[in-house]
C-alpha positions as CSV (number, residue, x, y, z in Angstrom):
1,M,23.5,18.8,-26.2
2,P,24.4,15.9,-23.9
3,T,24.3,12.3,-25.1
4,P,20.9,10.9,-24.2
5,G,20.9,8.7,-21.1
6,K,19.5,5.2,-21.1
7,V,15.9,4.4,-20.0
8,Y,14.9,1.1,-18.3
9,I,11.1,0.4,-18.7
10,T,11.0,-1.8,-15.6
11,G,8.4,-4.1,-14.1
12,A,8.2,-4.0,-10.4
13,G,6.0,-7.0,-9.9
14,P,2.6,-7.2,-8.2
15,G,3.3,-5.7,-4.8
16,D,5.2,-8.1,-2.6
17,E,8.7,-6.6,-2.3
18,K,10.4,-9.9,-2.8
19,L,8.7,-10.5,-6.2
20,I,10.8,-8.0,-8.0
21,T,13.5,-9.3,-10.3
22,L,17.2,-9.0,-9.6
23,K,17.7,-7.2,-12.8
24,A,15.1,-4.6,-11.9
25,L,16.8,-4.0,-8.6
26,E,20.1,-3.6,-10.3
27,C,18.6,-0.9,-12.5
28,I,17.0,0.9,-9.6
29,K,20.4,1.0,-7.8
30,I,22.1,2.8,-10.7
31,A,19.3,5.2,-11.6
32,D,19.6,9.0,-11.6
33,V,15.8,9.3,-11.8
34,V,13.1,6.8,-10.9
35,I,9.6,7.5,-12.2
36,Y,7.2,5.3,-10.3
37,D,3.5,4.4,-10.3
38,Y,0.7,4.2,-7.7
39,L,0.8,0.4,-7.4
40,V,4.6,0.2,-7.0
41,N,5.8,-0.8,-3.5
42,V,7.5,2.3,-2.3
43,K,10.1,0.1,-0.4
44,F,11.8,-0.2,-3.7
45,L,12.8,3.4,-3.5
46,D,15.1,2.5,-0.5
47,Y,17.4,0.9,-3.0
48,C,18.0,4.1,-4.9
49,K,21.4,5.6,-4.7
50,P,22.0,8.9,-2.8
51,G,20.8,11.9,-4.9
52,C,18.5,9.9,-7.1
53,Q,15.5,11.9,-8.1
54,K,12.1,10.2,-7.3
55,V,9.1,11.2,-9.4
56,Y,5.6,10.0,-8.5
57,A,3.5,9.4,-11.6
58,G,0.8,7.5,-9.9
59,K,-2.5,6.9,-11.7
60,K,-5.7,5.8,-10.0
61,A,-9.0,5.4,-11.8
62,S,-10.3,8.9,-12.6
63,N,-7.6,10.4,-10.6
64,H,-4.4,10.8,-12.6
65,T,-1.5,12.5,-11.0
66,L,0.2,12.6,-14.4
67,E,-1.5,11.9,-17.7
68,Q,0.2,9.3,-19.9
69,E,1.3,11.9,-22.4
70,V,2.9,13.9,-19.7
71,I,4.6,10.8,-18.3
72,N,6.0,10.0,-21.7
73,E,7.3,13.6,-22.0
74,T,8.9,13.4,-18.5
75,I,10.8,10.2,-19.3
76,V,12.1,11.7,-22.5
77,R,13.1,15.0,-20.9
78,Y,15.2,13.3,-18.2
79,A,16.8,11.0,-20.7
80,L,17.7,13.9,-23.0
81,E,19.5,15.5,-20.0
82,G,21.8,12.5,-20.1
83,K,20.4,10.8,-17.0
84,T,19.8,7.1,-16.4
85,V,16.1,6.7,-16.0
86,V,14.1,3.9,-14.5
87,R,10.4,3.9,-15.3
88,L,9.1,1.7,-12.5
89,K,5.7,0.1,-13.3
90,G,3.5,-2.2,-11.3
91,G,3.4,-5.8,-12.7
92,D,4.8,-6.1,-16.2
93,P,5.3,-3.1,-18.4
94,Y,3.7,-4.8,-21.5
95,V,0.7,-6.4,-19.8
96,F,-1.8,-3.6,-19.7
97,G,0.9,-1.3,-18.4
98,R,1.1,1.1,-21.4
99,G,4.8,0.3,-21.5
100,G,4.6,0.1,-25.3
101,E,3.4,3.7,-25.5
102,E,6.4,4.8,-23.4
103,V,8.9,2.9,-25.5
104,L,7.5,4.3,-28.7
105,A,8.0,7.8,-27.3
106,L,11.7,6.8,-26.7
107,V,12.1,5.3,-30.2
108,E,10.8,8.6,-31.7
109,K,13.6,10.5,-30.0
110,D,16.2,7.8,-30.7
111,I,16.8,7.3,-26.9
112,P,18.4,4.0,-25.9
113,F,16.2,1.7,-23.8
114,E,15.7,-1.7,-22.3
115,V,12.5,-3.4,-21.2
116,I,12.8,-5.3,-17.9
117,P,9.9,-7.7,-17.6
118,G,8.1,-8.1,-14.3
119,I,5.8,-10.7,-12.7
120,T,2.3,-9.8,-13.8
121,S,-0.4,-9.6,-11.3
122,G,-2.6,-11.8,-13.4
123,I,-0.5,-14.8,-12.4
124,A,0.9,-13.8,-9.0
125,V,-2.2,-12.3,-7.3
126,P,-4.5,-15.4,-7.9
127,S,-1.6,-17.6,-6.6
128,Y,-1.5,-15.6,-3.3
129,A,-5.3,-16.0,-3.1
130,G,-5.1,-19.8,-3.4
131,I,-6.3,-19.8,-7.1
132,P,-4.3,-21.8,-9.7
133,V,-4.9,-19.9,-13.0
134,T,-4.4,-23.1,-14.9
135,H,-5.3,-26.6,-13.9
136,R,-5.5,-29.7,-15.9
137,D,-9.1,-30.5,-14.9
138,S,-10.6,-27.0,-15.0
139,G,-8.3,-24.4,-16.6
140,S,-6.6,-25.4,-19.8
141,T,-6.6,-21.9,-21.1
142,L,-5.7,-18.6,-19.5
143,T,-6.9,-15.3,-21.0
144,F,-5.9,-11.8,-19.8
145,I,-8.4,-9.0,-20.6
146,T,-8.4,-5.3,-19.7
147,G,-11.4,-4.3,-17.7
148,H,-10.8,-0.7,-18.4
149,E,-10.4,0.2,-22.1
150,S,-9.3,3.5,-23.5
151,I,-12.1,6.1,-23.5
152,K,-10.9,7.1,-27.0
153,K,-12.2,3.8,-28.5
154,R,-15.6,4.0,-30.3
155,E,-16.4,0.4,-29.5
156,S,-14.9,-2.3,-27.3
157,D,-12.2,-4.7,-28.5
158,V,-13.4,-7.3,-25.9
159,D,-15.2,-10.1,-27.6
160,Y,-17.5,-11.4,-24.8
161,E,-19.2,-13.9,-27.1
162,T,-15.8,-15.7,-27.6
163,L,-14.8,-15.3,-24.0
164,A,-18.0,-16.9,-22.8
165,K,-17.3,-20.0,-24.8
166,L,-13.8,-20.5,-23.3
167,R,-13.7,-23.1,-20.5
168,G,-10.5,-21.8,-18.9
169,T,-9.7,-18.9,-16.6
170,L,-10.5,-15.3,-17.4
171,V,-8.5,-12.6,-15.7
172,F,-9.7,-9.0,-16.0
173,Y,-7.3,-6.2,-15.0
174,M,-8.7,-3.1,-13.3
175,G,-12.3,-3.9,-14.0
176,V,-14.1,-3.4,-10.7
177,K,-16.2,-0.4,-11.9
178,N,-17.1,-2.3,-15.0
179,L,-17.8,-5.6,-13.1
180,S,-21.6,-5.6,-13.5
181,N,-21.3,-5.2,-17.3
182,I,-18.6,-7.9,-17.5
183,A,-20.7,-10.4,-15.6
184,Q,-23.9,-9.5,-17.6
185,Q,-22.1,-9.8,-21.0
186,L,-20.6,-13.2,-20.2
187,V,-23.9,-14.6,-19.0
188,H,-25.7,-13.1,-22.0
189,F,-23.4,-15.0,-24.3
190,G,-23.8,-18.3,-22.5
191,K,-21.5,-18.4,-19.5
192,R,-23.1,-20.2,-16.6
193,P,-24.4,-17.8,-13.9
194,E,-23.0,-20.1,-11.3
195,T,-19.4,-19.7,-12.6
196,P,-17.1,-18.8,-9.7
197,V,-15.6,-15.4,-9.5
198,A,-13.0,-13.9,-7.2
199,L,-12.0,-10.2,-6.7
200,I,-8.6,-9.7,-5.2
201,R,-7.5,-6.3,-3.9
202,W,-4.0,-5.3,-3.0
203,G,-2.9,-8.8,-4.0
204,T,0.4,-10.3,-2.8
205,T,0.6,-7.7,0.0
206,S,-0.4,-8.0,3.7
207,R,-3.4,-5.7,2.8
208,Q,-4.8,-8.3,0.4
209,Q,-8.6,-8.7,0.4
210,T,-10.5,-11.4,-1.5
211,L,-14.2,-11.4,-2.3
212,T,-15.7,-14.5,-3.9
213,G,-19.1,-15.1,-5.5
214,T,-20.5,-16.1,-8.9
215,L,-21.3,-14.2,-12.1
216,A,-24.9,-14.0,-10.8
217,D,-24.2,-12.3,-7.5
218,I,-20.7,-10.9,-7.5
219,A,-21.7,-7.4,-8.5
220,E,-24.3,-7.3,-5.6
221,K,-21.6,-8.5,-3.2
222,V,-19.3,-5.7,-4.3
223,E,-22.0,-3.1,-3.7
224,A,-23.0,-4.6,-0.3
225,T,-19.4,-4.8,1.0
226,G,-18.1,-1.6,-0.5
227,F,-15.3,-3.5,-2.1
228,K,-13.1,-0.9,-3.9
229,P,-10.5,-0.9,-6.7
230,P,-7.7,-1.6,-7.5
231,A,-8.6,-5.2,-7.8
232,L,-8.1,-8.2,-10.2
233,I,-11.1,-10.2,-11.3
234,V,-10.7,-13.9,-11.8
235,I,-13.5,-15.9,-13.5
236,G,-13.6,-19.6,-13.9
237,E,-13.8,-23.0,-12.2
238,A,-10.2,-22.6,-10.9
239,V,-11.6,-20.2,-8.3
240,G,-13.2,-23.2,-6.7
241,Y,-9.8,-24.5,-5.5
242,R,-9.3,-21.5,-3.2
243,D,-10.5,-23.2,-0.1
244,Q,-8.1,-26.0,-0.5
245,L,-5.1,-24.1,-1.8
246,L,-5.3,-21.0,0.3
247,W,-1.9,-20.3,2.0
248,F,-1.1,-16.6,2.1
249,E,-4.1,-15.4,4.0
250,K,-3.6,-18.2,6.6
251,K,-0.3,-16.7,7.9
252,P,-0.6,-15.9,11.6
253,L,0.0,-12.2,11.2
254,F,-1.8,-11.7,7.9
255,G,-3.5,-8.4,7.7
256,K,-2.1,-7.1,11.0
257,R,-0.6,-3.6,10.9
258,I,2.5,-3.5,13.0
259,M,4.9,-0.6,13.6
260,V,8.7,-1.2,14.1
261,T,10.4,1.7,15.9
262,R,13.9,0.2,15.8
263,S,16.7,2.1,14.0
264,R,16.6,1.6,10.3
265,K,19.9,-0.2,10.2
266,Q,18.8,-2.7,12.7
267,A,15.1,-3.0,11.8
268,S,15.5,-5.5,9.0
269,K,15.6,-8.7,11.1
270,L,12.5,-7.7,13.1
271,S,10.7,-6.4,10.1
272,K,11.5,-9.5,8.1
273,G,10.4,-11.8,10.9
274,L,7.0,-10.0,11.1
275,A,6.5,-9.7,7.3
276,D,7.3,-13.4,6.8
277,L,4.4,-14.1,9.0
278,G,2.1,-11.9,6.9
279,A,2.2,-8.6,8.8
280,D,1.9,-5.2,7.2
281,V,5.1,-3.8,8.6
282,V,5.4,0.0,8.9
283,E,8.9,1.2,9.9
284,L,9.2,4.4,11.9
285,P,12.7,4.5,13.2
286,T,12.7,6.6,16.3
287,I,16.4,6.3,16.9
288,D,19.3,6.6,14.5
289,I,22.6,5.0,15.7
290,Q,25.6,7.0,14.7
291,P,29.3,6.8,15.8
292,C,30.5,9.4,18.3
293,E,32.0,12.5,16.8
294,D,34.9,12.2,19.3
295,F,36.6,8.8,19.7
296,T,39.3,10.1,22.0
297,A,38.2,8.1,25.1
298,L,37.5,4.9,23.1
299,D,40.7,5.1,21.1
300,S,42.7,5.6,24.3
301,S,41.1,2.5,25.9
302,I,41.9,0.5,22.8
303,Q,45.6,1.4,23.0
304,K,45.8,0.0,26.5
305,L,43.5,-3.1,26.2
306,N,46.2,-5.2,27.8
307,T,45.4,-3.4,31.1
308,Y,41.7,-4.6,31.2
309,G,40.5,-7.8,32.7
310,W,37.0,-7.5,31.2
311,V,35.3,-5.8,28.2
312,V,31.5,-5.6,28.6
313,F,29.3,-5.2,25.5
314,T,25.7,-4.2,26.2
315,S,24.6,-3.9,22.6
316,V,25.3,-4.9,19.0
317,N,26.1,-1.3,18.3
318,A,28.9,-1.3,20.9
319,V,30.5,-4.4,19.3
320,E,30.3,-3.0,15.8
321,I,31.9,0.4,16.5
322,F,34.4,-1.0,19.0
323,M,35.7,-3.5,16.4
324,H,35.7,-0.8,13.7
325,R,38.0,1.4,15.8
326,L,40.1,-1.6,16.8
327,Y,40.8,-2.3,13.1
328,H,41.2,1.4,12.3
329,H,44.2,1.5,14.6
330,G,45.8,-1.5,12.8
331,K,45.0,-4.0,15.5
332,D,43.0,-7.2,15.4
333,T,41.4,-9.6,17.9
334,R,44.8,-10.5,19.3
335,A,44.7,-7.2,21.1
336,L,41.9,-8.7,23.3
337,A,44.0,-11.7,24.3
338,S,44.2,-10.6,28.0
339,C,40.5,-9.7,28.2
340,K,37.5,-11.7,29.1
341,L,34.3,-10.7,27.2
342,A,30.8,-10.2,28.6
343,V,27.7,-9.7,26.5
344,I,24.1,-8.8,27.5
345,G,22.4,-11.2,25.2
346,E,22.6,-13.7,22.3
347,E,22.5,-11.1,19.5
348,T,25.4,-9.2,21.0
349,G,27.3,-12.5,21.4
350,A,26.5,-13.3,17.7
351,E,28.0,-10.0,16.7
352,L,31.2,-10.9,18.5
353,H,31.2,-14.3,16.8
354,K,31.3,-12.5,13.4
355,H,34.8,-11.4,14.4
356,G,35.9,-14.8,15.6
357,L,35.4,-14.0,19.2
358,C,33.5,-16.0,21.9
359,H,32.0,-14.5,25.0
360,D,33.1,-15.6,28.5
361,L,29.9,-14.4,30.2
362,L,26.3,-14.4,29.1
363,P,23.5,-13.9,31.6
364,E,20.5,-16.2,31.9
365,Q,18.2,-13.2,31.4
366,Y,19.2,-10.5,28.9
367,T,19.0,-7.5,31.3
368,S,21.4,-5.3,33.2
369,D,20.5,-6.9,36.5
370,S,21.2,-10.3,35.1
371,V,24.6,-9.2,33.9
372,I,25.5,-8.1,37.4
373,E,24.2,-11.4,38.8
374,A,26.3,-13.3,36.3
375,F,29.4,-11.4,37.4
376,R,28.6,-12.2,41.1
377,K,28.4,-15.9,40.3
378,N,31.6,-15.7,38.1
379,G,33.8,-14.6,41.0
380,S,35.4,-11.5,42.4
381,V,36.1,-8.4,40.3
382,K,37.8,-6.5,43.0
383,D,40.6,-4.3,41.6
384,C,39.8,-5.6,38.1
385,K,39.8,-3.1,35.3
386,V,36.5,-3.2,33.3
387,L,35.9,-1.5,29.9
388,L,32.4,-0.7,29.0
389,P,31.9,0.9,25.5
390,T,28.4,2.2,25.3
391,S,26.0,5.0,24.2
392,E,26.7,8.6,25.0
393,I,23.4,8.7,26.9
394,A,23.6,5.3,28.6
395,H,22.1,5.3,32.1
396,D,22.9,1.9,33.2
397,N,23.4,0.3,36.6
398,I,26.1,-2.1,35.4
399,P,29.1,0.3,35.9
400,N,27.9,1.6,39.3
401,T,27.2,-1.9,40.7
402,L,30.6,-3.2,39.4
403,R,32.3,-0.3,41.1
404,E,30.5,-1.2,44.3
405,M,31.9,-4.7,43.9
406,G,35.4,-3.3,43.8
407,A,36.0,-3.1,40.0
408,I,37.7,-0.2,38.3
409,V,35.3,0.7,35.5
410,D,35.9,2.9,32.4
411,V,32.7,3.8,30.7
412,V,33.6,5.2,27.2
413,P,31.1,6.5,24.6
414,A,31.2,4.6,21.3
415,Y,28.0,5.8,19.6
416,K,25.1,8.2,20.0
417,N,21.3,7.9,19.6
418,I,19.8,10.6,17.3
419,T,16.1,11.1,17.0
420,P,15.2,11.3,13.2
421,E,13.2,14.1,11.8
422,Y,9.7,13.6,10.3
423,S,7.1,16.0,9.1
424,T,3.8,16.5,10.9
425,D,1.8,15.4,7.8
426,Y,3.9,12.2,7.5
427,L,3.3,11.2,11.1
428,A,-0.4,12.2,10.9
429,E,-0.9,10.0,7.8
430,L,1.0,7.1,9.4
431,F,-1.2,7.2,12.5
432,S,-4.5,7.9,10.6
433,E,-5.0,4.1,10.6
434,P,-4.7,2.2,13.9
435,F,-1.8,-0.2,14.5
436,D,-2.5,-3.6,15.9
437,V,0.7,-3.4,17.9
438,V,3.8,-1.2,18.1
439,T,7.1,-2.9,18.9
440,F,9.7,-1.4,21.2
441,T,13.3,-2.7,21.3
442,S,14.7,-0.2,23.9
443,S,13.8,2.5,26.2
444,S,15.1,5.0,23.6
445,T,12.5,3.8,21.0
446,V,9.7,4.4,23.5
447,I,10.9,7.8,24.8
448,N,11.7,9.1,21.3
449,L,8.4,8.1,19.9
450,A,6.6,9.9,22.7
451,E,8.7,13.0,22.1
452,L,8.2,12.9,18.3
453,L,4.4,12.7,18.7
454,A,4.3,15.5,21.3
455,K,6.5,17.7,19.1
456,H,4.0,17.5,16.3
457,G,0.9,17.8,18.4
458,L,0.0,14.1,18.1
459,Q,0.5,13.0,21.7
460,D,-3.1,11.8,21.9
461,K,-2.0,8.9,19.7
462,L,0.0,7.4,22.6
463,A,-3.2,6.4,24.4
464,G,-4.3,4.0,21.6
465,I,-0.9,2.2,21.3
466,K,-0.7,-1.5,22.1
467,G,3.0,-2.0,22.8
468,V,5.1,-5.2,22.6
469,S,8.4,-4.7,24.5
470,I,11.7,-6.5,24.3
471,G,12.2,-6.5,28.0
472,P,11.3,-5.2,31.5
473,I,13.4,-2.0,31.3
474,T,11.7,-1.0,28.0
475,S,8.3,-1.9,29.4
476,K,8.9,0.2,32.5
477,S,9.8,3.2,30.3
478,A,6.6,2.7,28.2
479,Q,4.4,2.3,31.3
480,Y,5.9,5.5,32.8
481,L,4.5,7.3,29.6
482,S,1.1,5.6,30.0
483,I,1.7,3.3,27.0
484,D,-0.1,0.0,27.3
485,I,2.4,-2.9,27.1
486,V,0.4,-5.9,26.1
487,A,3.2,-8.4,25.8
488,E,6.9,-8.8,26.6
489,A,9.6,-10.9,24.9
490,K,11.0,-13.8,26.9
491,P,14.0,-14.2,26.5
492,H,14.7,-10.6,25.5
493,T,15.6,-11.2,21.9
494,I,14.2,-10.2,18.5
495,N,13.0,-13.7,17.7
496,A,11.2,-13.8,21.1
497,L,9.8,-10.4,20.4
498,V,8.2,-11.7,17.1
499,E,6.8,-14.7,19.1
500,A,5.4,-12.3,21.7
501,V,3.6,-10.4,18.9
502,V,2.2,-13.6,17.5
503,G,1.1,-14.8,20.9
504,Y,-0.7,-11.6,21.7
505,L,-2.5,-11.2,18.4
506,K,-3.5,-14.8,18.3
507,H,-5.9,-14.1,21.1
508,T,-7.3,-10.7,20.0
């Protein structure tokens, strides 16, 4: 019998990926098994180590994937196998999260555990909706109440008579289906019918929806608008500050659903830029950048760098892999002493700067044609040897035009673009809701998306795409495939791409 593993009963926070604690992330990174709930942001699973087993134990009202007793048994079973288990729960484990029941199951089996607190939705969600749950003038007390008690109870533990007398803020968890009864009970015991109420769904995420009213009319508003759970109910005068203190829902991309097709390794800057402005970012990498399997040509070029007058980098990927191979051979940047360096754009130049290198040539526009124009202005390249590390499938006019100008150009493969695999069900689910825009950062992202959708019989989805492109070559590829390009980044950078998205959506 193996020694029991350790269990971390862990709060994941209310939904915003950045509201999880550092300690919780540390636990996720070392876990052998992560058992996660419905309200947990699935982006946290990206932090799991390779081979980690991910078990969905999501529970919705009246639709339990796993009953609580089964969840308890599952946690215990994996722990008794000697595995490190993270039980990942929305909000805080001990605030209406049934964490206490799970810990008692561990205590019964003498399994070691820790409880990692999380930011509870009762505080965070109102904050994101512009509601201070306490305020010196109107909220000196704060009370958390379950809106969904155990069906095993013979009578309610909620003392509505006492709650009605409190002048502070009442926060009901998971009580949308019981809202009419909650409002009626509070009014019955003396709460003013005009008391402000807010319902907040998917709080702290870009999908957040807020419905406001009073105890007298909120149930009718829910019925009329079709407002659905899961949602938090906030009752009290503090709700009245919402119009003044609202911030999250005012972000320029709030509620906009945006797809990022860039490779997963490079997507973070673009995704972060969009998410920071309130967007609901969905990443669907249509390319995966991988080093070449055969570095013979690149390595040979590195061994004779002193024979080249120029090295031209047309992507961040080319810089990364070129420098990796340079270091691999025991060389450093001194090997480039005889070379001038050209880059296609600021981001490629910034990657060079990480290695202590400055570029000698940067075009005004970040396109292949502009690179050629910059070379023409820079002077003759006749009989000059030029090294161009690039993709295996690069179809670029730079080498051909430089040769026409008299240069001796060596084009060597440094990396390859692979199209990731996805299931038909996954893609169909992803495109079941429309995207406000889809971003494209290269021709490959466009072409590969079209091929992926066609492969899975979803090519009709292309017609509905509103694309935002990083530059004219990418736009041309999209237009060739009848994809509507509604905006283009100028200059052709990630920051400008984000600005182009904002500019387009501001007028739609």
